[in-house]
Biopython code that builds the backbone (N, CA, C, O; Angstrom):
import numpy as np
from Bio.PDB.StructureBuilder import StructureBuilder

atoms = [
    (1, "UNK", "N", (110.741, 89.251, 82.671)),
    (1, "UNK", "CA", (109.825, 89.452, 83.554)),
    (1, "UNK", "C", (109.553, 89.845, 84.147)),
    (1, "UNK", "O", (108.384, 90.209, 84.274)),
    (2, "UNK", "N", (110.716, 90.095, 85.137)),
    (2, "UNK", "CA", (111.143, 90.766, 86.551)),
    (2, "UNK", "C", (111.105, 92.181, 86.771)),
    (2, "UNK", "O", (110.702, 92.841, 87.728)),
    (3, "UNK", "N", (111.736, 92.578, 85.410)),
    (3, "UNK", "CA", (111.900, 94.210, 84.763)),
    (3, "UNK", "C", (110.673, 94.324, 84.380)),
    (3, "UNK", "O", (110.259, 95.348, 84.923)),
    (4, "UNK", "N", (109.705, 93.780, 83.644)),
    (4, "UNK", "CA", (108.200, 94.275, 83.450)),
    (4, "UNK", "C", (107.502, 94.388, 84.441)),
    (4, "UNK", "O", (106.631, 95.248, 84.313)),
    (5, "UNK", "N", (107.521, 93.791, 85.537)),
    (5, "UNK", "CA", (106.763, 93.634, 86.453)),
    (5, "UNK", "C", (107.213, 95.280, 87.492)),
    (5, "UNK", "O", (106.304, 96.001, 87.903)),
    (6, "UNK", "N", (108.548, 95.578, 87.731)),
    (6, "UNK", "CA", (108.973, 96.766, 88.698)),
    (6, "UNK", "C", (109.202, 98.037, 87.669)),
    (6, "UNK", "O", (109.542, 99.171, 88.007)),
    (7, "UNK", "N", (108.909, 97.531, 86.216)),
    (7, "UNK", "CA", (108.614, 98.772, 85.567)),
    (7, "UNK", "C", (107.590, 99.777, 85.450)),
    (7, "UNK", "O", (107.648, 100.944, 85.064)),
    (8, "UNK", "N", (106.304, 98.815, 86.015)),
    (8, "UNK", "CA", (104.877, 99.449, 85.880)),
    (8, "UNK", "C", (104.980, 100.431, 87.427)),
    (8, "UNK", "O", (104.341, 101.365, 87.912)),
    (9, "UNK", "N", (105.705, 99.925, 87.667)),
    (9, "UNK", "CA", (105.328, 100.618, 89.548)),
    (9, "UNK", "C", (106.531, 101.423, 89.831)),
    (9, "UNK", "O", (107.389, 100.860, 90.511)),
    (10, "UNK", "N", (106.757, 102.598, 89.452)),
    (10, "UNK", "CA", (107.711, 103.699, 89.494)),
    (10, "UNK", "C", (108.033, 103.784, 91.050)),
    (10, "UNK", "O", (109.221, 104.072, 91.190)),
    (11, "UNK", "N", (107.426, 103.643, 92.175)),
    (11, "UNK", "CA", (107.910, 103.267, 93.398)),
    (11, "UNK", "C", (108.338, 102.295, 93.714)),
    (11, "UNK", "O", (109.093, 102.251, 94.685)),
    (12, "UNK", "N", (107.972, 101.049, 92.925)),
    (12, "UNK", "CA", (108.714, 99.896, 93.762)),
    (12, "UNK", "C", (109.330, 98.949, 93.074)),
    (12, "UNK", "O", (109.092, 97.748, 92.946)),
    (13, "UNK", "N", (110.389, 99.844, 92.523)),
    (13, "UNK", "CA", (111.000, 99.115, 91.661)),
    (13, "UNK", "C", (112.589, 98.321, 92.094)),
    (13, "UNK", "O", (113.299, 98.396, 93.097)),
    (14, "UNK", "N", (112.669, 97.794, 91.195)),
    (14, "UNK", "CA", (113.636, 96.388, 92.440)),
    (14, "UNK", "C", (112.964, 95.767, 93.413)),
    (14, "UNK", "O", (113.708, 95.054, 94.087)),
    (15, "UNK", "N", (111.822, 95.762, 93.756)),
    (15, "UNK", "CA", (111.104, 95.904, 95.329)),
    (15, "UNK", "C", (111.271, 93.855, 94.445)),
    (15, "UNK", "O", (111.723, 92.985, 95.189)),
    (16, "UNK", "N", (110.951, 93.542, 93.296)),
    (16, "UNK", "CA", (110.712, 91.907, 93.461)),
    (16, "UNK", "C", (111.917, 91.039, 93.731)),
    (16, "UNK", "O", (111.870, 89.941, 94.285)),
    (17, "UNK", "N", (113.129, 91.714, 93.231)),
    (17, "UNK", "CA", (114.653, 91.334, 93.532)),
    (17, "UNK", "C", (114.899, 91.473, 95.032)),
    (17, "UNK", "O", (115.795, 90.802, 95.544)),
    (18, "UNK", "N", (114.325, 92.118, 95.602)),
    (18, "UNK", "CA", (114.352, 92.277, 96.940)),
    (18, "UNK", "C", (113.981, 91.748, 97.997)),
    (18, "UNK", "O", (114.655, 91.567, 99.011)),
    (19, "UNK", "N", (112.463, 91.371, 97.731)),
    (19, "UNK", "CA", (111.194, 90.333, 98.269)),
    (19, "UNK", "C", (112.019, 89.020, 98.029)),
    (19, "UNK", "O", (112.065, 88.297, 99.024)),
    (20, "UNK", "N", (112.818, 88.461, 96.689)),
    (20, "UNK", "CA", (113.488, 87.451, 96.461)),
    (20, "UNK", "C", (114.305, 86.965, 97.217)),
    (20, "UNK", "O", (114.388, 85.784, 97.554)),
    (21, "UNK", "N", (115.025, 87.933, 97.560)),
    (21, "UNK", "CA", (116.233, 88.031, 98.223)),
    (21, "UNK", "C", (116.071, 87.854, 99.693)),
    (21, "UNK", "O", (116.610, 86.900, 100.254)),
    (22, "UNK", "N", (115.427, 88.638, 100.280)),
    (22, "UNK", "CA", (115.048, 88.440, 101.598)),
    (22, "UNK", "C", (114.210, 87.154, 102.039)),
    (22, "UNK", "O", (114.439, 86.675, 103.150)),
    (23, "UNK", "N", (113.208, 86.554, 101.175)),
    (23, "UNK", "CA", (112.298, 84.686, 100.930)),
    (23, "UNK", "C", (113.103, 83.767, 101.305)),
    (23, "UNK", "O", (113.071, 82.979, 102.250)),
    (24, "UNK", "N", (114.197, 84.033, 100.048)),
    (24, "UNK", "CA", (115.209, 82.733, 100.602)),
    (24, "UNK", "C", (115.926, 83.005, 101.264)),
    (24, "UNK", "O", (116.630, 82.003, 101.384)),
    (25, "UNK", "N", (116.527, 84.215, 102.227)),
    (25, "UNK", "CA", (117.283, 83.962, 103.555)),
    (25, "UNK", "C", (116.379, 83.295, 104.487)),
    (25, "UNK", "O", (116.775, 82.434, 105.273)),
    (26, "UNK", "N", (114.562, 83.883, 104.364)),
    (26, "UNK", "CA", (114.003, 83.042, 105.801)),
    (26, "UNK", "C", (114.080, 81.622, 105.225)),
    (26, "UNK", "O", (114.439, 80.687, 105.941)),
    (27, "UNK", "N", (113.747, 81.455, 103.944)),
    (27, "UNK", "CA", (113.328, 79.604, 103.749)),
    (27, "UNK", "C", (114.731, 78.942, 104.477)),
    (27, "UNK", "O", (114.734, 78.041, 105.316)),
    (28, "UNK", "N", (115.980, 79.685, 103.881)),
    (28, "UNK", "CA", (117.223, 78.807, 104.046)),
    (28, "UNK", "C", (116.823, 78.766, 106.012)),
    (28, "UNK", "O", (116.548, 77.679, 106.519)),
    (29, "UNK", "N", (116.851, 79.927, 106.796)),
    (29, "UNK", "CA", (116.847, 79.920, 108.564)),
    (29, "UNK", "C", (115.903, 79.218, 108.396)),
    (29, "UNK", "O", (116.490, 78.456, 107.627)),
    (30, "UNK", "N", (114.765, 78.741, 108.462)),
    (30, "UNK", "CA", (113.825, 78.076, 108.637)),
    (30, "UNK", "C", (114.116, 76.554, 108.063)),
    (30, "UNK", "O", (113.273, 75.657, 108.041)),
    (31, "UNK", "N", (115.284, 76.460, 107.670)),
    (31, "UNK", "CA", (115.865, 74.507, 107.459)),
    (31, "UNK", "C", (115.317, 74.165, 105.504)),
    (31, "UNK", "O", (115.596, 73.230, 104.754)),
    (32, "UNK", "N", (114.529, 75.333, 105.308)),
    (32, "UNK", "CA", (114.421, 74.013, 103.587)),
    (32, "UNK", "C", (115.669, 73.994, 103.041)),
    (32, "UNK", "O", (116.600, 74.779, 103.217)),
    (33, "UNK", "N", (115.576, 72.764, 102.186)),
    (33, "UNK", "CA", (116.170, 72.555, 101.007)),
    (33, "UNK", "C", (116.957, 73.625, 100.384)),
    (33, "UNK", "O", (117.109, 74.714, 100.938)),
    (34, "UNK", "N", (117.599, 73.250, 98.921)),
    (34, "UNK", "CA", (118.374, 74.289, 98.519)),
    (34, "UNK", "C", (117.599, 74.274, 97.136)),
    (34, "UNK", "O", (117.773, 75.121, 96.259)),
    (35, "UNK", "N", (116.962, 73.498, 97.074)),
    (35, "UNK", "CA", (115.557, 73.401, 96.067)),
    (35, "UNK", "C", (113.917, 74.143, 96.601)),
    (35, "UNK", "O", (113.043, 74.549, 95.836)),
    (36, "UNK", "N", (113.885, 74.144, 97.817)),
    (36, "UNK", "CA", (113.009, 74.495, 98.051)),
    (36, "UNK", "C", (113.216, 75.870, 98.357)),
    (36, "UNK", "O", (112.189, 76.531, 98.197)),
    (37, "UNK", "N", (113.947, 76.349, 98.644)),
    (37, "UNK", "CA", (114.484, 77.655, 98.801)),
    (37, "UNK", "C", (114.332, 78.382, 97.369)),
    (37, "UNK", "O", (113.682, 79.399, 97.125)),
    (38, "UNK", "N", (115.183, 77.515, 96.393)),
    (38, "UNK", "CA", (114.985, 78.326, 95.087)),
    (38, "UNK", "C", (114.015, 78.292, 94.718)),
    (38, "UNK", "O", (113.832, 79.272, 93.997)),
    (39, "UNK", "N", (113.001, 77.554, 94.795)),
    (39, "UNK", "CA", (111.537, 77.192, 94.470)),
    (39, "UNK", "C", (110.907, 78.963, 95.345)),
    (39, "UNK", "O", (110.406, 79.890, 94.708)),
    (40, "UNK", "N", (111.074, 78.957, 96.386)),
    (40, "UNK", "CA", (110.524, 80.002, 96.973)),
    (40, "UNK", "C", (111.089, 81.247, 97.061)),
    (40, "UNK", "O", (110.573, 82.141, 97.732)),
    (41, "UNK", "N", (112.655, 81.457, 96.107)),
    (41, "UNK", "CA", (112.667, 82.404, 95.365)),
    (41, "UNK", "C", (112.498, 83.136, 94.122)),
    (41, "UNK", "O", (112.745, 84.301, 93.811)),
    (42, "UNK", "N", (111.989, 82.104, 93.463)),
    (42, "UNK", "CA", (111.155, 82.599, 92.225)),
    (42, "UNK", "C", (109.865, 82.307, 92.410)),
    (42, "UNK", "O", (109.165, 82.881, 91.575)),
    (43, "UNK", "N", (109.368, 81.759, 93.035)),
    (43, "UNK", "CA", (107.805, 82.318, 93.658)),
    (43, "UNK", "C", (108.094, 83.902, 93.771)),
    (43, "UNK", "O", (107.626, 84.689, 92.948)),
    (44, "UNK", "N", (108.943, 84.331, 94.914)),
    (44, "UNK", "CA", (109.086, 85.583, 95.144)),
    (44, "UNK", "C", (108.894, 86.697, 94.245)),
    (44, "UNK", "O", (108.039, 87.578, 94.334)),
    (45, "UNK", "N", (110.080, 86.505, 93.088)),
    (45, "UNK", "CA", (110.399, 87.379, 92.033)),
    (45, "UNK", "C", (109.165, 87.624, 91.010)),
    (45, "UNK", "O", (109.147, 88.382, 90.040)),
    (46, "UNK", "N", (108.066, 86.717, 91.528)),
    (46, "UNK", "CA", (106.678, 86.868, 90.646)),
    (46, "UNK", "C", (105.550, 86.966, 91.610)),
    (46, "UNK", "O", (104.471, 86.558, 91.180)),
    (47, "UNK", "N", (105.571, 87.293, 92.475)),
    (47, "UNK", "CA", (104.743, 87.338, 93.323)),
    (47, "UNK", "C", (103.982, 88.699, 92.594)),
    (47, "UNK", "O", (102.827, 88.348, 92.350)),
    (48, "UNK", "N", (104.184, 90.039, 92.182)),
    (48, "UNK", "CA", (103.450, 90.950, 91.993)),
    (48, "UNK", "C", (102.852, 91.504, 90.089)),
    (48, "UNK", "O", (102.383, 92.538, 89.614)),
    (49, "UNK", "N", (103.414, 89.441, 89.254)),
    (49, "UNK", "CA", (102.981, 90.007, 88.102)),
    (49, "UNK", "C", (101.512, 89.953, 88.055)),
    (49, "UNK", "O", (101.034, 89.787, 86.933)),
    (50, "UNK", "N", (100.861, 90.039, 88.848)),
    (50, "UNK", "CA", (98.995, 90.719, 88.467)),
    (50, "UNK", "C", (99.536, 92.132, 87.617)),
    (50, "UNK", "O", (99.048, 92.659, 86.618)),
    (51, "UNK", "N", (100.733, 92.515, 88.424)),
    (51, "UNK", "CA", (100.592, 94.050, 88.110)),
    (51, "UNK", "C", (100.675, 94.683, 86.260)),
    (51, "UNK", "O", (100.573, 95.829, 85.823)),
    (52, "UNK", "N", (100.936, 93.123, 85.417)),
    (52, "UNK", "CA", (101.764, 93.296, 84.470)),
    (52, "UNK", "C", (100.055, 93.865, 83.806)),
    (52, "UNK", "O", (100.095, 94.744, 82.946)),
    (53, "UNK", "N", (98.723, 93.356, 84.224)),
    (53, "UNK", "CA", (97.736, 93.337, 83.066)),
    (53, "UNK", "C", (97.007, 95.031, 83.665)),
    (53, "UNK", "O", (96.118, 95.639, 83.069)),
    (54, "UNK", "N", (97.620, 95.439, 84.831)),
    (54, "UNK", "CA", (97.208, 97.001, 85.550)),
    (54, "UNK", "C", (97.701, 98.286, 84.605)),
    (54, "UNK", "O", (98.889, 98.277, 84.284)),
    (55, "UNK", "N", (96.912, 99.331, 84.164)),
    (55, "UNK", "CA", (97.114, 99.955, 83.456)),
    (55, "UNK", "C", (97.902, 100.627, 84.555)),
    (55, "UNK", "O", (97.745, 100.435, 85.760)),
    (56, "UNK", "N", (99.098, 101.745, 83.766)),
    (56, "UNK", "CA", (100.258, 102.519, 84.693)),
    (56, "UNK", "C", (99.145, 103.244, 85.054)),
    (56, "UNK", "O", (98.726, 102.903, 86.161)),
    (57, "UNK", "N", (98.617, 103.977, 84.610)),
    (57, "UNK", "CA", (97.885, 105.113, 85.362)),
    (57, "UNK", "C", (97.348, 105.126, 86.790)),
    (57, "UNK", "O", (97.261, 106.066, 87.580)),
    (58, "UNK", "N", (96.941, 103.579, 86.946)),
    (58, "UNK", "CA", (95.747, 102.976, 87.877)),
    (58, "UNK", "C", (97.058, 103.108, 88.928)),
    (58, "UNK", "O", (97.219, 104.034, 89.724)),
    (59, "UNK", "N", (98.276, 101.546, 88.668)),
    (59, "UNK", "CA", (99.314, 101.662, 89.537)),
    (59, "UNK", "C", (100.263, 102.508, 89.932)),
    (59, "UNK", "O", (100.879, 102.335, 90.984)),
    (60, "UNK", "N", (100.467, 103.466, 89.160)),
    (60, "UNK", "CA", (101.306, 105.272, 90.167)),
    (60, "UNK", "C", (100.294, 106.120, 90.022)),
    (60, "UNK", "O", (100.665, 107.189, 89.535)),
    (61, "UNK", "N", (98.766, 106.034, 90.336)),
    (61, "UNK", "CA", (98.010, 106.850, 91.108)),
    (61, "UNK", "C", (98.432, 107.812, 92.049)),
    (61, "UNK", "O", (98.947, 107.110, 92.918)),
    (62, "UNK", "N", (98.542, 109.090, 92.446)),
    (62, "UNK", "CA", (98.316, 109.445, 93.912)),
    (62, "UNK", "C", (97.001, 109.794, 94.223)),
    (62, "UNK", "O", (96.174, 110.393, 93.536)),
    (63, "UNK", "N", (96.921, 109.355, 95.315)),
    (63, "UNK", "CA", (96.027, 109.470, 96.796)),
    (63, "UNK", "C", (94.883, 108.129, 96.230)),
    (63, "UNK", "O", (95.076, 107.107, 95.570)),
    (64, "UNK", "N", (94.000, 108.569, 96.685)),
    (64, "UNK", "CA", (93.181, 107.406, 96.747)),
    (64, "UNK", "C", (92.569, 107.082, 95.276)),
    (64, "UNK", "O", (92.860, 107.817, 94.332)),
    (65, "UNK", "N", (91.885, 106.187, 95.141)),
    (65, "UNK", "CA", (91.294, 105.573, 93.383)),
    (65, "UNK", "C", (89.978, 106.413, 93.695)),
    (65, "UNK", "O", (89.629, 106.965, 94.738)),
    (66, "UNK", "N", (89.462, 106.344, 92.650)),
    (66, "UNK", "CA", (88.305, 107.103, 92.103)),
    (66, "UNK", "C", (87.063, 106.259, 92.801)),
    (66, "UNK", "O", (87.280, 105.777, 93.912)),
    (67, "UNK", "N", (86.674, 106.201, 92.616)),
    (67, "UNK", "CA", (85.235, 105.299, 92.955)),
    (67, "UNK", "C", (85.340, 104.549, 90.931)),
    (67, "UNK", "O", (85.250, 103.325, 91.033)),
    (68, "UNK", "N", (85.437, 104.824, 89.894)),
    (68, "UNK", "CA", (85.242, 103.897, 88.805)),
    (68, "UNK", "C", (86.766, 102.803, 88.969)),
    (68, "UNK", "O", (86.775, 101.572, 88.943)),
    (69, "UNK", "N", (87.614, 103.473, 89.089)),
    (69, "UNK", "CA", (88.615, 102.524, 89.671)),
    (69, "UNK", "C", (88.205, 101.368, 90.828)),
    (69, "UNK", "O", (88.111, 100.145, 90.729)),
    (70, "UNK", "N", (88.017, 102.219, 91.889)),
    (70, "UNK", "CA", (87.737, 101.221, 92.201)),
    (70, "UNK", "C", (86.628, 100.144, 92.257)),
    (70, "UNK", "O", (86.525, 99.226, 93.071)),
    (71, "UNK", "N", (85.709, 100.494, 91.074)),
    (71, "UNK", "CA", (84.765, 99.428, 90.521)),
    (71, "UNK", "C", (84.769, 97.749, 90.012)),
    (71, "UNK", "O", (84.250, 96.651, 90.211)),
    (72, "UNK", "N", (86.051, 98.687, 88.986)),
    (72, "UNK", "CA", (86.956, 97.469, 88.346)),
    (72, "UNK", "C", (87.834, 97.213, 88.876)),
    (72, "UNK", "O", (88.619, 96.582, 88.168)),
    (73, "UNK", "N", (88.249, 97.426, 90.109)),
    (73, "UNK", "CA", (89.234, 96.559, 90.280)),
    (73, "UNK", "C", (88.173, 95.409, 91.290)),
    (73, "UNK", "O", (88.349, 94.203, 91.468)),
    (74, "UNK", "N", (86.785, 96.526, 91.964)),
    (74, "UNK", "CA", (86.310, 95.554, 92.808)),
    (74, "UNK", "C", (85.965, 93.763, 91.716)),
    (74, "UNK", "O", (86.251, 92.599, 92.000)),
    (75, "UNK", "N", (85.232, 94.397, 90.437)),
    (75, "UNK", "CA", (84.747, 93.575, 89.598)),
    (75, "UNK", "C", (85.918, 92.323, 89.000)),
    (75, "UNK", "O", (85.688, 91.185, 88.593)),
    (76, "UNK", "N", (87.196, 93.052, 89.142)),
    (76, "UNK", "CA", (88.281, 92.188, 88.297)),
    (76, "UNK", "C", (88.484, 91.014, 89.755)),
    (76, "UNK", "O", (88.716, 89.864, 89.382)),
    (77, "UNK", "N", (88.428, 91.181, 91.121)),
    (77, "UNK", "CA", (88.496, 90.602, 92.148)),
    (77, "UNK", "C", (87.417, 89.327, 92.061)),
    (77, "UNK", "O", (87.633, 88.117, 92.137)),
    (78, "UNK", "N", (86.203, 90.050, 91.876)),
    (78, "UNK", "CA", (85.225, 88.968, 91.850)),
    (78, "UNK", "C", (84.921, 87.720, 90.784)),
    (78, "UNK", "O", (84.003, 86.910, 90.907)),
    (79, "UNK", "N", (85.914, 87.755, 89.703)),
    (79, "UNK", "CA", (86.157, 87.197, 88.623)),
    (79, "UNK", "C", (87.220, 86.270, 89.321)),
    (79, "UNK", "O", (87.001, 85.062, 89.415)),
    (80, "UNK", "N", (88.609, 86.956, 89.909)),
    (80, "UNK", "CA", (89.511, 85.907, 89.518)),
    (80, "UNK", "C", (89.097, 84.748, 91.052)),
    (80, "UNK", "O", (89.804, 83.741, 91.089)),
    (81, "UNK", "N", (88.461, 84.832, 91.750)),
    (81, "UNK", "CA", (88.314, 84.047, 93.016)),
    (81, "UNK", "C", (86.773, 83.195, 92.162)),
    (81, "UNK", "O", (86.129, 82.338, 92.766)),
]
sb = StructureBuilder()
sb.init_structure("model")
sb.init_model(0)
sb.init_chain("A")
sb.init_seg("    ")
for serial, (resi, resn, name, xyz) in enumerate(atoms, 1):
    if name == "N":
        sb.init_residue(resn, " ", resi, " ")
    sb.init_atom(name, np.array(xyz, "f"), 0.0, 1.0, " ", f" {name:<3s}", serial, name[0])
structure = sb.get_structure()
């Protein structure tokens, strides 16, 4: 699943793995248990899972989003909340 997430965005390939490693190291430094550190790691791996449902043309768009894309994004946020 992590590969599917990272494959959606050409700018951040490997991002989820890096975030997961940093998150685990921070959890360890904060004194969390091994189980808690692993939980933090896996949660961080999946932090961009929402990208899977977004069209690649939107994720990889250069520059500002158009009003239509912003409207769709705004409606999505209202539906999720």
